[in-house]
TISE-760298 format. One record per residue (C-alpha): residue number from 0; residue in three letters; y, z, x. Coordinates in Angstrom, 2 decimals, always signed. Example, Ala and Ser with C-alpha at 12.3 -4.5 7.8 and 13.67 -1.06 7.14 Angstrom:
BEGIN
num 0 | residuo ALA | y -4.50 | z +7.80 | x +12.30 $
num 1 | residuo SER | y -1.06 | z +7.14 | x +13.67 $
***
This chain:
BEGIN
num 0 | residuo MET | y +65.97 | z +119.05 | x +94.73 $
num 1 | residuo ASP | y +63.01 | z +116.90 | x +96.12 $
num 2 | residuo PHE | y +60.00 | z +115.93 | x +93.89 $
num 3 | residuo GLY | y +56.94 | z +113.78 | x +93.78 $
num 4 | residuo TRP | y +53.59 | z +113.04 | x +92.57 $
num 5 | residuo ASP | y +50.63 | z +112.20 | x +95.27 $
num 6 | residuo ASP | y +48.36 | z +110.30 | x +92.99 $
num 7 | residuo LEU | y +50.48 | z +107.84 | x +91.83 $
num 8 | residuo ASP | y +53.03 | z +107.64 | x +95.80 $
num 9 | residuo LEU | y +56.50 | z +108.04 | x +94.05 $
num 10 | residuo SER | y +58.33 | z +110.56 | x +95.13 $
num 11 | residuo GLY | y +62.04 | z +110.92 | x +95.09 $
num 12 | residuo ASN | y +65.33 | z +113.71 | x +95.04 $
num 13 | residuo LEU | y +68.27 | z +114.81 | x +92.56 $
num 14 | residuo GLY | y +71.30 | z +115.89 | x +93.75 $
num 15 | residuo LEU | y +74.67 | z +117.00 | x +92.23 $
num 16 | residuo ARG | y +77.46 | z +117.34 | x +95.01 $
num 17 | residuo TRP | y +81.29 | z +118.96 | x +93.88 $
num 18 | residuo VAL | y +83.87 | z +117.91 | x +96.12 $
num 19 | residuo ASN | y +87.59 | z +119.33 | x +96.20 $
num 20 | residuo THR | y +90.17 | z +117.32 | x +97.67 $
num 21 | residuo ARG | y +93.72 | z +118.58 | x +98.88 $
num 22 | residuo SER | y +96.41 | z +116.45 | x +100.64 $
num 23 | residuo THR | y +99.81 | z +117.72 | x +101.83 $
num 24 | residuo ALA | y +102.54 | z +115.17 | x +102.85 $
num 25 | residuo SER | y +106.05 | z +115.63 | x +103.82 $
num 26 | residuo TRP | y +108.85 | z +112.97 | x +105.09 $
num 27 | residuo LEU | y +112.23 | z +112.44 | x +105.23 $
num 28 | residuo ARG | y +112.95 | z +110.22 | x +102.34 $
num 29 | residuo PRO | y +115.67 | z +107.50 | x +103.14 $
num 30 | residuo GLN | y +118.62 | z +107.40 | x +100.85 $
num 31 | residuo GLY | y +119.44 | z +103.56 | x +101.45 $
num 32 | residuo PRO | y +121.42 | z +101.57 | x +104.07 $
num 33 | residuo ASN | y +124.43 | z +101.92 | x +105.96 $
num 34 | residuo LEU | y +126.08 | z +98.53 | x +105.87 $
num 35 | residuo SER | y +128.62 | z +99.08 | x +108.28 $
num 36 | residuo SER | y +125.63 | z +99.80 | x +111.38 $
num 37 | residuo TYR | y +124.42 | z +96.14 | x +110.46 $
num 38 | residuo PRO | y +125.69 | z +93.78 | x +113.12 $
num 39 | residuo ALA | y +127.12 | z +90.67 | x +111.40 $
num 40 | residuo GLY | y +124.55 | z +87.74 | x +112.09 $
num 41 | residuo ASP | y +121.93 | z +89.99 | x +113.86 $
num 42 | residuo PRO | y +119.23 | z +90.21 | x +110.87 $
num 43 | residuo GLY | y +117.40 | z +93.11 | x +111.45 $
num 44 | residuo ARG | y +116.76 | z +96.68 | x +109.99 $
num 45 | residuo ALA | y +119.79 | z +98.67 | x +108.93 $
num 46 | residuo SER | y +120.03 | z +102.52 | x +109.09 $
num 47 | residuo ALA | y +119.80 | z +105.10 | x +106.81 $
num 48 | residuo SER | y +122.43 | z +107.12 | x +105.57 $
num 49 | residuo THR | y +120.97 | z +110.52 | x +104.87 $
num 50 | residuo ARG | y +117.31 | z +111.76 | x +104.80 $
num 51 | residuo ILE | y +116.21 | z +114.12 | x +102.37 $
num 52 | residuo PRO | y +113.25 | z +116.29 | x +103.35 $
num 53 | residuo VAL | y +110.36 | z +115.82 | x +100.71 $
num 54 | residuo SER | y +106.46 | z +117.01 | x +100.62 $
num 55 | residuo ILE | y +103.98 | z +116.12 | x +98.25 $
num 56 | residuo VAL | y +100.85 | z +118.16 | x +97.22 $
num 57 | residuo HIS | y +98.00 | z +116.45 | x +96.03 $
num 58 | residuo ASP | y +94.75 | z +118.13 | x +94.83 $
num 59 | residuo TYR | y +91.41 | z +116.51 | x +92.55 $
num 60 | residuo SER | y +88.17 | z +117.22 | x +92.07 $
num 61 | residuo ASN | y +84.91 | z +115.36 | x +91.77 $
num 62 | residuo SER | y +81.18 | z +115.33 | x +90.59 $
num 63 | residuo LEU | y +79.02 | z +113.63 | x +92.22 $
num 64 | residuo PRO | y +75.29 | z +113.22 | x +90.93 $
num 65 | residuo SER | y +72.84 | z +110.90 | x +92.62 $
num 66 | residuo LEU | y +68.91 | z +110.16 | x +92.45 $
num 67 | residuo ASN | y +66.59 | z +108.26 | x +94.68 $
num 68 | residuo LEU | y +62.82 | z +107.28 | x +93.51 $
num 69 | residuo ARG | y +60.52 | z +105.67 | x +96.72 $
num 70 | residuo TRP | y +57.43 | z +104.17 | x +95.19 $
num 71 | residuo GLU | y +54.37 | z +102.47 | x +97.40 $
num 72 | residuo PRO | y +52.00 | z +100.83 | x +95.08 $
num 73 | residuo VAL | y +50.01 | z +99.41 | x +97.69 $
num 74 | residuo GLU | y +49.93 | z +100.06 | x +101.29 $
num 75 | residuo GLY | y +52.72 | z +98.91 | x +103.11 $
num 76 | residuo LEU | y +55.20 | z +97.70 | x +100.01 $
num 77 | residuo VAL | y +58.12 | z +99.73 | x +99.41 $
num 78 | residuo THR | y +60.11 | z +100.01 | x +96.42 $
num 79 | residuo ARG | y +62.98 | z +102.24 | x +96.70 $
num 80 | residuo LEU | y +66.10 | z +103.15 | x +93.41 $
num 81 | residuo ALA | y +69.13 | z +104.55 | x +94.19 $
num 82 | residuo LEU | y +71.66 | z +105.76 | x +91.87 $
num 83 | residuo SER | y +74.65 | z +107.88 | x +92.49 $
num 84 | residuo LYS | y +78.39 | z +108.10 | x +91.65 $
num 85 | residuo ASN | y +80.47 | z +107.69 | x +95.25 $
num 86 | residuo ILE | y +84.09 | z +108.61 | x +96.02 $
num 87 | residuo TYR | y +85.97 | z +106.65 | x +98.62 $
num 88 | residuo ARG | y +89.36 | z +108.25 | x +100.07 $
num 89 | residuo PRO | y +92.25 | z +106.28 | x +101.02 $
num 90 | residuo ASP | y +92.54 | z +105.84 | x +104.86 $
num 91 | residuo PHE | y +95.51 | z +107.95 | x +105.97 $
num 92 | residuo SER | y +97.23 | z +105.07 | x +107.16 $
num 93 | residuo ASP | y +97.86 | z +104.24 | x +103.13 $
num 94 | residuo MET | y +98.58 | z +107.83 | x +102.61 $
num 95 | residuo GLN | y +101.42 | z +107.95 | x +104.89 $
num 96 | residuo ALA | y +104.54 | z +109.62 | x +103.84 $
num 97 | residuo PHE | y +106.45 | z +106.80 | x +105.48 $
num 98 | residuo THR | y +108.91 | z +104.27 | x +104.24 $
num 99 | residuo GLN | y +110.85 | z +101.63 | x +106.14 $
num 100 | residuo LEU | y +113.55 | z +99.85 | x +104.81 $
num 101 | residuo TYR | y +114.49 | z +96.12 | x +106.06 $
num 102 | residuo VAL | y +117.82 | z +94.94 | x +104.97 $
num 103 | residuo ASN | y +117.99 | z +90.67 | x +106.21 $
num 104 | residuo THR | y +120.85 | z +88.72 | x +104.83 $
num 105 | residuo GLN | y +120.52 | z +86.62 | x +101.91 $
num 106 | residuo ARG | y +122.21 | z +83.44 | x +104.16 $
num 107 | residuo ARG | y +121.87 | z +82.78 | x +107.75 $
num 108 | residuo ARG | y +124.65 | z +84.62 | x +108.32 $
num 109 | residuo ALA | y +126.71 | z +87.92 | x +107.01 $
num 110 | residuo PRO | y +130.27 | z +85.84 | x +107.13 $
num 111 | residuo ASN | y +132.33 | z +88.35 | x +109.21 $
num 112 | residuo GLY | y +130.01 | z +91.07 | x +109.54 $
num 113 | residuo SER | y +129.87 | z +91.97 | x +105.29 $
num 114 | residuo THR | y +129.43 | z +94.69 | x +103.34 $
num 115 | residuo ASP | y +129.14 | z +93.17 | x +100.16 $
num 116 | residuo VAL | y +125.64 | z +93.80 | x +98.71 $
num 117 | residuo SER | y +125.56 | z +90.34 | x +97.27 $
num 118 | residuo ASP | y +124.93 | z +88.93 | x +100.80 $
num 119 | residuo TYR | y +122.09 | z +91.17 | x +101.73 $
num 120 | residuo ASN | y +118.23 | z +91.60 | x +100.13 $
num 121 | residuo GLY | y +116.22 | z +94.79 | x +100.88 $
num 122 | residuo SER | y +112.58 | z +94.90 | x +101.54 $
num 123 | residuo ALA | y +110.27 | z +97.70 | x +102.33 $
num 124 | residuo SER | y +106.86 | z +98.90 | x +103.30 $
num 125 | residuo GLY | y +105.12 | z +102.35 | x +103.14 $
num 126 | residuo GLY | y +102.08 | z +104.66 | x +101.99 $
num 127 | residuo ASN | y +101.71 | z +106.12 | x +99.14 $
num 128 | residuo PRO | y +100.75 | z +110.04 | x +99.23 $
num 129 | residuo ARG | y +99.80 | z +110.29 | x +95.66 $
num 130 | residuo LEU | y +96.42 | z +107.78 | x +96.25 $
num 131 | residuo GLN | y +93.44 | z +108.92 | x +94.25 $
num 132 | residuo PRO | y +90.06 | z +107.99 | x +95.74 $
num 133 | residuo MET | y +88.14 | z +104.79 | x +94.51 $
num 134 | residuo GLU | y +85.35 | z +106.09 | x +92.25 $
num 135 | residuo ALA | y +82.15 | z +103.57 | x +92.28 $
num 136 | residuo ASP | y +79.28 | z +104.28 | x +90.72 $
num 137 | residuo GLN | y +76.61 | z +102.33 | x +92.36 $
num 138 | residuo VAL | y +72.71 | z +100.93 | x +91.90 $
num 139 | residuo ASP | y +70.45 | z +99.74 | x +94.80 $
num 140 | residuo LEU | y +67.13 | z +98.34 | x +94.20 $
num 141 | residuo SER | y +64.97 | z +97.33 | x +97.29 $
num 142 | residuo LEU | y +61.89 | z +95.44 | x +97.84 $
num 143 | residuo GLU | y +60.49 | z +96.59 | x +101.73 $
num 144 | residuo TRP | y +57.00 | z +94.63 | x +103.14 $
num 145 | residuo TYR | y +55.94 | z +96.30 | x +106.12 $
num 146 | residuo TYR | y +52.84 | z +93.78 | x +106.97 $
num 147 | residuo ALA | y +53.02 | z +94.70 | x +110.57 $
num 148 | residuo ASP | y +53.77 | z +97.48 | x +113.00 $
num 149 | residuo VAL | y +56.21 | z +95.29 | x +114.53 $
num 150 | residuo GLY | y +57.25 | z +92.91 | x +111.76 $
num 151 | residuo SER | y +59.24 | z +94.04 | x +107.93 $
num 152 | residuo ALA | y +60.51 | z +91.51 | x +105.15 $
num 153 | residuo TRP | y +62.95 | z +92.65 | x +102.35 $
num 154 | residuo LEU | y +64.93 | z +92.14 | x +99.32 $
num 155 | residuo THR | y +67.84 | z +94.25 | x +98.02 $
num 156 | residuo LEU | y +70.17 | z +94.10 | x +94.82 $
num 157 | residuo PHE | y +72.44 | z +96.18 | x +94.60 $
num 158 | residuo GLN | y +75.80 | z +96.56 | x +92.05 $
num 159 | residuo LYS | y +78.71 | z +98.84 | x +92.34 $
num 160 | residuo ASP | y +81.23 | z +99.40 | x +89.80 $
num 161 | residuo TYR | y +84.56 | z +100.95 | x +90.75 $
num 162 | residuo SER | y +87.28 | z +102.59 | x +89.18 $
num 163 | residuo ASN | y +91.04 | z +103.37 | x +90.91 $
num 164 | residuo PHE | y +90.17 | z +100.36 | x +92.64 $
num 165 | residuo LEU | y +93.56 | z +100.13 | x +95.70 $
num 166 | residuo ARG | y +95.20 | z +97.13 | x +95.88 $
num 167 | residuo ASP | y +98.95 | z +96.21 | x +97.48 $
num 168 | residuo ARG | y +101.56 | z +96.54 | x +95.25 $
num 169 | residuo VAL | y +105.55 | z +95.53 | x +95.42 $
num 170 | residuo PHE | y +107.37 | z +97.72 | x +94.03 $
num 171 | residuo GLU | y +111.19 | z +97.40 | x +93.41 $
num 172 | residuo GLU | y +112.55 | z +100.69 | x +94.09 $
num 173 | residuo SER | y +116.54 | z +101.68 | x +94.57 $
num 174 | residuo TYR | y +117.64 | z +103.84 | x +97.36 $
num 175 | residuo ASN | y +121.80 | z +104.69 | x +97.39 $
num 176 | residuo GLY | y +121.76 | z +102.36 | x +94.69 $
num 177 | residuo PHE | y +120.71 | z +99.30 | x +96.63 $
num 178 | residuo VAL | y +117.32 | z +97.54 | x +95.62 $
num 179 | residuo TYR | y +114.17 | z +96.95 | x +97.82 $
num 180 | residuo ASN | y +110.67 | z +95.12 | x +96.91 $
num 181 | residuo VAL | y +108.96 | z +97.74 | x +98.58 $
num 182 | residuo THR | y +105.19 | z +96.89 | x +99.49 $
num 183 | residuo ARG | y +102.68 | z +100.12 | x +99.35 $
num 184 | residuo PRO | y +99.00 | z +100.68 | x +98.37 $
num 185 | residuo ASP | y +98.27 | z +101.72 | x +94.42 $
num 186 | residuo ASN | y +96.14 | z +102.35 | x +92.22 $
num 187 | residuo GLN | y +94.93 | z +99.67 | x +89.49 $
num 188 | residuo GLU | y +92.00 | z +99.40 | x +87.58 $
num 189 | residuo GLY | y +88.44 | z +98.60 | x +88.23 $
num 190 | residuo ALA | y +86.45 | z +95.92 | x +90.39 $
num 191 | residuo THR | y +83.17 | z +95.06 | x +90.11 $
num 192 | residuo ILE | y +80.37 | z +94.08 | x +92.90 $
num 193 | residuo ASP | y +76.91 | z +92.35 | x +92.19 $
num 194 | residuo GLY | y +74.79 | z +91.32 | x +95.12 $
num 195 | residuo TRP | y +71.73 | z +90.42 | x +96.97 $
num 196 | residuo GLU | y +70.14 | z +90.43 | x +100.35 $
num 197 | residuo LEU | y +67.44 | z +88.93 | x +101.61 $
num 198 | residuo GLY | y +65.58 | z +89.65 | x +105.60 $
num 199 | residuo TRP | y +63.46 | z +89.28 | x +107.64 $
num 200 | residuo ARG | y +62.40 | z +91.11 | x +111.14 $
num 201 | residuo HIS | y +59.69 | z +90.88 | x +113.21 $
num 202 | residuo PHE | y +58.96 | z +91.21 | x +117.35 $
num 203 | residuo PHE | y +56.00 | z +89.32 | x +119.13 $
num 204 | residuo ASP | y +53.58 | z +90.38 | x +121.32 $
num 205 | residuo TRP | y +55.34 | z +89.46 | x +124.83 $
num 206 | residuo GLY | y +58.52 | z +91.21 | x +124.07 $
num 207 | residuo PHE | y +60.75 | z +88.32 | x +121.72 $
num 208 | residuo GLY | y +61.83 | z +89.20 | x +118.66 $
num 209 | residuo VAL | y +64.02 | z +87.55 | x +116.17 $
num 210 | residuo GLU | y +66.13 | z +89.20 | x +113.14 $
num 211 | residuo ALA | y +67.48 | z +87.20 | x +110.31 $
num 212 | residuo SER | y +69.76 | z +88.11 | x +106.77 $
num 213 | residuo TYR | y +71.46 | z +86.02 | x +104.38 $
num 214 | residuo THR | y +73.84 | z +87.94 | x +101.32 $
num 215 | residuo ARG | y +75.01 | z +86.90 | x +98.62 $
num 216 | residuo ILE | y +78.09 | z +88.43 | x +96.78 $
num 217 | residuo ASP | y +79.70 | z +88.16 | x +93.23 $
num 218 | residuo SER | y +83.03 | z +90.42 | x +92.93 $
num 219 | residuo SER | y +86.04 | z +90.61 | x +90.95 $
num 220 | residuo ALA | y +88.49 | z +92.90 | x +90.51 $
num 221 | residuo GLU | y +91.31 | z +93.82 | x +87.47 $
num 222 | residuo VAL | y +94.53 | z +92.46 | x +88.30 $
num 223 | residuo ASP | y +97.81 | z +93.58 | x +86.75 $
num 224 | residuo GLU | y +100.73 | z +92.78 | x +86.31 $
num 225 | residuo GLU | y +102.59 | z +93.95 | x +88.73 $
num 226 | residuo THR | y +99.86 | z +92.32 | x +91.46 $
num 227 | residuo LEU | y +99.40 | z +89.06 | x +89.72 $
num 228 | residuo PRO | y +99.59 | z +86.89 | x +92.49 $
num 229 | residuo LEU | y +102.42 | z +84.20 | x +91.20 $
num 230 | residuo ASP | y +102.66 | z +80.27 | x +92.76 $
num 231 | residuo THR | y +106.35 | z +79.70 | x +94.37 $
num 232 | residuo ASP | y +107.08 | z +78.19 | x +90.88 $
num 233 | residuo GLY | y +106.06 | z +81.30 | x +88.81 $
num 234 | residuo THR | y +102.70 | z +79.50 | x +87.73 $
num 235 | residuo PRO | y +100.34 | z +82.59 | x +87.64 $
num 236 | residuo PHE | y +96.68 | z +82.05 | x +89.19 $
num 237 | residuo ASP | y +93.53 | z +82.94 | x +86.81 $
num 238 | residuo PRO | y +92.71 | z +86.37 | x +88.13 $
num 239 | residuo SER | y +89.39 | z +86.87 | x +87.16 $
num 240 | residuo ALA | y +88.98 | z +83.45 | x +90.16 $
num 241 | residuo LEU | y +89.87 | z +86.16 | x +92.54 $
num 242 | residuo PRO | y +87.38 | z +88.34 | x +94.20 $
num 243 | residuo VAL | y +87.17 | z +91.82 | x +95.75 $
num 244 | residuo GLU | y +89.66 | z +91.82 | x +99.21 $
num 245 | residuo GLY | y +87.55 | z +91.85 | x +102.43 $
num 246 | residuo LEU | y +84.51 | z +90.41 | x +100.90 $
num 247 | residuo SER | y +83.07 | z +87.12 | x +101.31 $
num 248 | residuo GLU | y +80.75 | z +85.59 | x +98.69 $
num 249 | residuo LYS | y +77.59 | z +84.08 | x +101.33 $
num 250 | residuo GLN | y +77.38 | z +85.56 | x +104.94 $
num 251 | residuo TYR | y +74.22 | z +85.29 | x +107.32 $
num 252 | residuo THR | y +73.00 | z +86.52 | x +110.64 $
num 253 | residuo LEU | y +70.70 | z +85.53 | x +113.30 $
num 254 | residuo THR | y +69.39 | z +87.34 | x +115.87 $
num 255 | residuo LEU | y +67.37 | z +86.80 | x +118.72 $
num 256 | residuo MET | y +66.42 | z +89.21 | x +120.93 $
num 257 | residuo TYR | y +63.94 | z +90.13 | x +123.82 $
num 258 | residuo GLU | y +62.67 | z +93.68 | x +125.39 $
num 259 | residuo ASN | y +60.63 | z +94.96 | x +127.83 $
num 260 | residuo ALA | y +60.53 | z +98.26 | x +130.04 $
num 261 | residuo ARG | y +63.45 | z +97.11 | x +132.10 $
num 262 | residuo VAL | y +65.61 | z +95.20 | x +130.09 $
num 263 | residuo SER | y +66.81 | z +94.19 | x +126.93 $
num 264 | residuo THR | y +68.59 | z +91.13 | x +125.42 $
num 265 | residuo ARG | y +70.44 | z +90.21 | x +122.25 $
num 266 | residuo LEU | y +72.22 | z +86.78 | x +121.22 $
num 267 | residuo ALA | y +73.50 | z +87.19 | x +117.45 $
num 268 | residuo TYR | y +75.24 | z +84.50 | x +115.44 $
num 269 | residuo THR | y +76.70 | z +85.79 | x +112.65 $
num 270 | residuo TRP | y +78.66 | z +83.58 | x +109.82 $
num 271 | residuo ARG | y +80.75 | z +84.78 | x +106.71 $
num 272 | residuo SER | y +82.45 | z +82.45 | x +103.98 $
num 273 | residuo ALA | y +86.09 | z +82.55 | x +103.23 $
num 274 | residuo PHE | y +87.30 | z +86.20 | x +101.31 $
num 275 | residuo LEU | y +90.69 | z +87.41 | x +99.96 $
num 276 | residuo VAL | y +92.62 | z +89.26 | x +102.65 $
num 277 | residuo ASP | y +95.30 | z +90.46 | x +100.21 $
num 278 | residuo ILE | y +97.99 | z +89.40 | x +97.39 $
num 279 | residuo GLY | y +101.41 | z +88.98 | x +98.44 $
num 280 | residuo PRO | y +101.96 | z +90.32 | x +101.77 $
num 281 | residuo ASN | y +105.21 | z +90.64 | x +103.37 $
num 282 | residuo GLY | y +105.86 | z +87.16 | x +104.30 $
num 283 | residuo PHE | y +103.66 | z +85.42 | x +100.79 $
num 284 | residuo ASN | y +106.16 | z +86.94 | x +98.15 $
num 285 | residuo GLY | y +110.07 | z +86.66 | x +96.48 $
num 286 | residuo ASN | y +112.37 | z +85.42 | x +94.52 $
num 287 | residuo ASN | y +113.61 | z +81.85 | x +94.22 $
num 288 | residuo GLY | y +116.47 | z +82.15 | x +91.84 $
num 289 | residuo GLY | y +115.37 | z +84.87 | x +89.36 $
num 290 | residuo ILE | y +111.18 | z +83.26 | x +89.90 $
num 291 | residuo ALA | y +109.28 | z +85.84 | x +91.36 $
num 292 | residuo TRP | y +106.48 | z +84.36 | x +93.17 $
num 293 | residuo ARG | y +103.06 | z +86.11 | x +95.52 $
num 294 | residuo LEU | y +101.21 | z +84.22 | x +97.18 $
num 295 | residuo PRO | y +96.90 | z +85.18 | x +97.81 $
num 296 | residuo VAL | y +96.49 | z +84.65 | x +101.42 $
num 297 | residuo PHE | y +92.89 | z +84.15 | x +102.60 $
num 298 | residuo GLN | y +90.74 | z +84.54 | x +105.78 $
num 299 | residuo ASP | y +88.88 | z +80.77 | x +106.01 $
num 300 | residuo ASP | y +85.08 | z +80.18 | x +106.58 $
num 301 | residuo TYR | y +84.18 | z +82.10 | x +109.98 $
num 302 | residuo GLY | y +81.53 | z +82.67 | x +112.11 $
num 303 | residuo GLN | y +80.87 | z +83.58 | x +116.11 $
num 304 | residuo TRP | y +78.31 | z +84.56 | x +118.78 $
num 305 | residuo ASP | y +77.84 | z +87.66 | x +120.73 $
num 306 | residuo GLY | y +75.66 | z +88.65 | x +122.80 $
num 307 | residuo SER | y +74.80 | z +91.65 | x +125.28 $
num 308 | residuo VAL | y +71.85 | z +92.16 | x +127.82 $
num 309 | residuo PHE | y +71.09 | z +96.03 | x +129.53 $
num 310 | residuo PHE | y +69.37 | z +97.27 | x +132.28 $
num 311 | residuo ASN | y +67.35 | z +100.43 | x +132.35 $
num 312 | residuo LEU | y +68.44 | z +102.01 | x +135.59 $
num 313 | residuo SER | y +65.86 | z +104.82 | x +134.34 $
num 314 | residuo GLU | y +64.23 | z +106.28 | x +131.20 $
num 315 | residuo ARG | y +67.89 | z +108.37 | x +130.63 $
num 316 | residuo PHE | y +70.69 | z +105.64 | x +132.43 $
num 317 | residuo ALA | y +71.16 | z +101.91 | x +131.39 $
num 318 | residuo ILE | y +73.71 | z +99.37 | x +132.42 $
num 319 | residuo GLY | y +74.80 | z +96.54 | x +130.07 $
num 320 | residuo LEU | y +77.23 | z +93.73 | x +130.11 $
num 321 | residuo GLU | y +78.63 | z +92.78 | x +126.57 $
num 322 | residuo ALA | y +80.49 | z +89.62 | x +125.06 $
num 323 | residuo ASN | y +82.04 | z +88.95 | x +121.96 $
num 324 | residuo ASN | y +82.97 | z +85.51 | x +120.76 $
num 325 | residuo LEU | y +81.17 | z +83.53 | x +123.19 $
num 326 | residuo THR | y +82.70 | z +80.22 | x +122.00 $
num 327 | residuo ASN | y +85.88 | z +81.50 | x +121.68 $
num 328 | residuo GLU | y +86.39 | z +81.06 | x +117.91 $
num 329 | residuo ARG | y +89.54 | z +79.86 | x +115.59 $
num 330 | residuo LEU | y +90.38 | z +82.40 | x +112.85 $
num 331 | residuo ASP | y +92.24 | z +80.84 | x +110.26 $
num 332 | residuo LEU | y +94.54 | z +82.10 | x +107.40 $
num 333 | residuo VAL | y +94.87 | z +80.01 | x +104.59 $
num 334 | residuo GLN | y +97.47 | z +80.44 | x +101.48 $
num 335 | residuo HIS | y +96.53 | z +79.13 | x +98.30 $
num 336 | residuo GLN | y +98.73 | z +77.84 | x +96.28 $
num 337 | residuo ILE | y +97.96 | z +76.01 | x +92.49 $
num 338 | residuo ASN | y +100.39 | z +73.24 | x +92.77 $
num 339 | residuo PRO | y +100.83 | z +71.93 | x +96.39 $
num 340 | residuo GLY | y +97.20 | z +72.97 | x +97.33 $
num 341 | residuo ASN | y +95.93 | z +75.91 | x +99.97 $
num 342 | residuo HIS | y +98.08 | z +75.41 | x +103.02 $
num 343 | residuo LEU | y +97.09 | z +77.31 | x +106.84 $
num 344 | residuo ALA | y +99.44 | z +80.20 | x +107.04 $
num 345 | residuo THR | y +98.29 | z +80.73 | x +110.93 $
num 346 | residuo SER | y +95.81 | z +80.35 | x +113.20 $
num 347 | residuo THR | y +94.33 | z +82.62 | x +116.19 $
num 348 | residuo VAL | y +91.99 | z +82.07 | x +118.90 $
num 349 | residuo GLN | y +90.67 | z +85.46 | x +119.43 $
num 350 | residuo ASP | y +89.33 | z +84.41 | x +123.40 $
num 351 | residuo THR | y +86.07 | z +85.66 | x +124.53 $
num 352 | residuo ARG | y +85.89 | z +89.55 | x +125.28 $
num 353 | residuo TYR | y +83.52 | z +91.34 | x +127.73 $
num 354 | residuo ALA | y +83.13 | z +95.04 | x +127.59 $
num 355 | residuo LEU | y +81.04 | z +96.60 | x +130.93 $
num 356 | residuo THR | y +79.11 | z +99.25 | x +129.46 $
num 357 | residuo PHE | y +77.13 | z +102.60 | x +131.07 $
num 358 | residuo LYS | y +74.52 | z +104.12 | x +128.64 $
num 359 | residuo GLY | y +73.15 | z +107.79 | x +128.97 $
num 360 | residuo ARG | y +70.98 | z +109.84 | x +126.74 $
num 361 | residuo PHE | y +71.48 | z +113.82 | x +127.92 $
***
């Protein structure tokens, strides 16, 4: 429903959506390892002895209200306020009805093809067809200044409160009497994201333009006992110090542009501070003599240059070259620990990637 008052330069809309979602997941549930199929001294996967067909139907509904307001107190100065409730459905990969079981030797080799369960440990990964969508109460407030036809600046404040927050969790599950540590996504308590963004965009008369933005985010997520990160000696991390996965505290972007009737070019630098990748993913969790441990893994500070140039062949067609990571920047993953300190886990050079692109408008 739209509304407005011309004498106040105030307008907006009010809405309500009702969403129903139904999903069905079917799979063959593995029953456990057949250790006789496990070659001695050859760590890898053991075949499941039997598989049972299973099907799960998941049905849920959500009411999603929204309110949007726009106010222009003086010409060129616009304030916007958005209040809404939204849902974020899990990815299909997280909902897949699939569990991959692995059986590994406790020691370097299983002695003489041992079928003694104590000589092995089990790990697994899979999806979760019972996942609920994340629900978010969102508030966005922005002030936009259009000081010229080709120039603007803005400040945006935002807050998001999540429930049913999605995070990987390690479960102990038994298949045919054999216990596995299974990593799968699960709904947990809640998460909060607060932040702001400051930006500026301007094009000069001679075709050159610049755009810059800076974003600051403060985020936190509730961590339950099964997901709480633990150092290798069992010391728990402070859960209040952990951000939401995938969110950097600081991020900025600078883009330089040049355009005329024939050519369009972009050169951009994007930088973001370290962010949490996961808590206790495969290779970063385990059990030492009865002491469970799960380490948080962060991607370190990272920035890269990207560029593109396009030539207009006509009003409808253009051809161009795009390049990502022009300077071959290195991407580092760091495992965080309390007592020994943080350590580099992996380091990857992404290489420069080029794409020849043809664009058409019809």
